[in-house]
N, C-alpha and C positions, 0 to 999 in steps of 0.2 A: 460804717465807712465815712459818713458825713463828718463825724467829729475829727477825723484824720485828714480827709481829702481837702476840705475847704481851707483849713488853716495852712496846710502845706502849699496849696495853690496861691493863697493870698501872700504868703511869705516870699514867694518868687515874683510877685507882682503881676502874675498872669491873670487874664480874664478867663472865664469859662470857655469862651470861643477859642482862645489861643491854646489852652490845655487840650481841648477837644481836637483841634487841628494837629497838635504835636503828638497826641495819643492815637490819632486816626479813629476817633469816636465822634458821635454826634453831640453837639452842645447841650441839647435837651437831656441826653443821657447823663452827662456830667452833672447837670442840675438834679436829676433824679437820684444820683448817687449821693450828692451832697446833702440832700434832704431825706435820705434813707428811704426813699420810695422804691428803690431797687437795690439789689445786692449784686456785686460784681462776681463774675466767674474768675477763676485763677488766670485765665488768658487775659481778661480785662485788667486784672491787677498788674500783670506784666506790662501791658500797653500803657497803663497810667504811670507806672514807675519810669518807663522810657520817656513819657511826656514830661514828667517832673524832673528828668535828668538824675534819677536815683537808681540804685541797684534794687532789684525786686525784693531782696531780703531786708533792705532798709525800710521799704514801704510796709512790708508785712510786719516788721518789728514795731513800727509806729502804730499800725492798726491794732496790734496786740495790746498796746498800752491803754486803749479805750474800750476793749471788749470785756464785758462782764461775763466771765466764763461760768460763774455760778448759775446763771440763768439757764444753762444747758443741762443742768442736773436737777433732779427732784430734791436731792439733799446736797449739802456742801461736800465736795470731794475730800477724801482723807488727805491729811498733810504728812 
């Protein structure tokens, strides 16, 4: 999540504090997400998308660009 959230936040010019306020989350939780100390629930992803003024599907799409799905499998998935 951190590889996605921080660049999106910085691109908007928002501080962690502002994103937290707009997302109705705690600033320290935003920091934990940006440093990958915590993983968001789907409800949190919706709240973050609202805070970033994005559609949830746009944020999920951006997140998908940085996830290494191979790490979820013992072997690479068939193509």
